[in-house]
C-alpha positions as CSV (number, residue, x, y, z in Angstrom):
1,M,-2.0,-11.1,-32.6
2,L,-3.6,-10.2,-29.2
3,E,-0.3,-11.0,-27.5
4,R,1.5,-8.6,-29.9
5,I,-1.1,-5.9,-29.1
6,E,-0.6,-6.5,-25.3
7,T,3.2,-6.3,-25.8
8,I,3.0,-3.0,-27.7
9,L,0.6,-1.5,-25.1
10,T,2.7,-2.6,-22.1
11,P,4.7,0.3,-20.6
12,S,8.3,-0.3,-19.5
13,G,11.0,1.2,-17.5
14,P,10.6,4.7,-16.2
15,V,7.2,5.2,-17.9
16,A,5.8,2.2,-16.0
17,A,7.1,3.6,-12.7
18,L,5.2,6.9,-13.3
19,I,1.9,5.1,-13.0
20,D,2.1,4.9,-9.2
21,P,2.3,8.6,-8.5
22,V,-0.1,9.5,-11.4
23,F,-2.7,7.0,-10.0
24,R,-2.2,8.3,-6.5
25,V,-2.6,12.0,-7.5
26,L,-5.6,11.3,-9.8
27,T,-7.3,9.3,-7.2
28,S,-6.7,11.8,-4.4
29,L,-8.0,14.8,-6.4
30,I,-11.6,13.8,-6.0
31,F,-11.1,13.8,-2.2
32,I,-9.2,17.0,-2.1
33,I,-11.6,18.9,-4.3
34,G,-14.7,17.1,-2.9
35,G,-13.4,17.8,0.6
36,L,-13.1,21.5,-0.2
37,G,-16.7,21.3,-1.5
38,H,-17.8,20.1,1.9
39,F,-16.8,23.5,3.2
40,G,-17.5,25.7,0.1
41,M,-20.8,24.2,-0.8
42,H,-21.8,23.2,2.7
43,Q,-25.5,24.2,2.5
44,M,-26.0,22.6,-0.9
45,M,-24.6,19.3,0.5
46,L,-26.8,19.6,3.6
47,D,-29.8,20.1,1.4
48,R,-28.8,17.0,-0.6
49,M,-28.5,15.0,2.6
50,A,-31.9,16.2,3.7
51,E,-33.3,14.7,0.5
52,S,-31.9,11.3,1.2
53,P,-34.2,8.5,2.3
54,W,-31.7,7.8,5.1
55,R,-31.8,11.4,6.5
56,D,-33.3,10.2,9.8
57,V,-30.6,7.7,10.3
58,V,-27.9,10.3,9.6
59,N,-29.6,12.7,12.0
60,S,-29.6,10.0,14.7
61,I,-25.8,9.4,14.2
62,A,-24.8,13.1,14.7
63,D,-25.6,16.6,13.4
64,P,-25.3,16.4,9.6
65,S,-23.4,19.7,9.5
66,L,-20.8,18.4,11.9
67,L,-20.5,15.1,9.8
68,L,-20.1,17.2,6.7
69,W,-17.3,19.3,8.3
70,L,-15.5,16.2,9.6
71,S,-15.7,14.2,6.4
72,G,-14.5,17.3,4.4
73,A,-11.5,17.6,6.7
74,V,-10.8,13.8,6.4
75,F,-10.9,14.0,2.6
76,I,-8.6,17.0,2.4
77,V,-6.0,15.9,4.9
78,F,-5.8,12.3,3.8
79,G,-6.4,13.1,0.2
80,I,-3.2,15.1,0.3
81,S,-1.4,12.4,2.2
82,L,-2.5,9.8,-0.4
83,A,-1.2,12.0,-3.3
84,L,2.2,12.3,-1.7
85,G,2.3,8.6,-0.8
86,F,2.7,9.5,2.8
87,M,1.1,6.9,5.2
88,T,-0.6,5.6,2.0
89,R,-2.2,2.5,3.5
90,L,-3.5,4.4,6.5
91,S,-4.8,7.2,4.2
92,A,-6.6,4.8,2.0
93,V,-8.2,3.0,4.8
94,I,-9.4,6.2,6.6
95,I,-10.8,7.7,3.4
96,L,-12.5,4.3,2.6
97,L,-14.0,4.2,6.1
98,T,-15.3,7.7,5.6
99,L,-16.6,7.1,2.1
100,V,-18.6,3.9,2.7
101,P,-21.2,5.5,5.0
102,I,-21.4,8.6,2.8
103,T,-22.0,6.4,-0.2
104,F,-24.6,4.4,1.6
105,F,-26.5,7.2,3.2
106,T,-26.3,9.7,0.3
107,H,-26.1,7.7,-2.9
108,I,-28.4,4.8,-2.3
109,A,-31.4,6.8,-3.3
110,P,-33.5,7.1,-6.5
111,G,-31.7,8.9,-9.2
112,H,-28.2,8.5,-7.7
113,T,-26.9,5.4,-9.5
114,G,-24.2,7.5,-11.3
115,P,-22.6,8.8,-8.1
116,L,-23.2,5.4,-6.4
117,F,-21.1,3.5,-8.9
118,K,-18.5,6.3,-9.2
119,N,-18.0,5.8,-5.4
120,I,-17.8,2.0,-5.8
121,A,-15.1,2.5,-8.4
122,I,-13.2,4.9,-6.1
123,M,-13.5,2.3,-3.3
124,G,-11.7,-0.1,-5.6
125,A,-8.8,2.4,-6.1
126,L,-8.6,2.9,-2.3
127,A,-8.5,-0.9,-1.7
128,Y,-5.7,-1.1,-4.3
129,F,-3.7,1.5,-2.3
130,W,-4.5,-0.2,1.0
131,F,-3.2,-3.5,-0.2
132,R,-0.4,-2.4,-2.5
133,G,0.9,0.7,-0.7
134,G,2.1,3.9,-2.4
135,G,4.3,2.3,-5.0
136,A,7.0,4.3,-6.9
137,Y,7.9,7.8,-5.8
138,A,5.9,7.6,-2.5
139,L,7.2,9.3,0.6
140,D,6.6,6.1,2.4
141,N,9.5,4.6,0.5
142,R,11.9,7.5,1.5
143,L,10.9,7.2,5.1
144,A,11.5,3.4,5.1
145,Q,15.1,4.0,3.9
146,H,15.9,6.2,6.9
């Protein structure tokens, strides 16, 4: 009976190929929208960083405002690239390398377990794209053909 349920729920043909671009776009949206938030809600995010128990470490790395601008730009540029499946692996790695310290220094704090585990789940999606590539309908595929 379980095998029958699995068979019924398994997409096939063109529908199965759509999962790659859908997954890329859905994953990238949090970075594009969030990156825009780094610019549009800059002060609110700085205030949140100031409440982090890791604020002194962040301040020793660089000016938090500069870090916020840079991470916002990375999320927007490489989020769009990820959505398009252009330089998919590179985009996933760069976003992942940007997300890890943000997660550590912002979300490992009291009351932040929801955002912490959301980011961990997103890291899993980025690892998927890093190892698998863009999949169907990615610009990477078109460029490889030429």
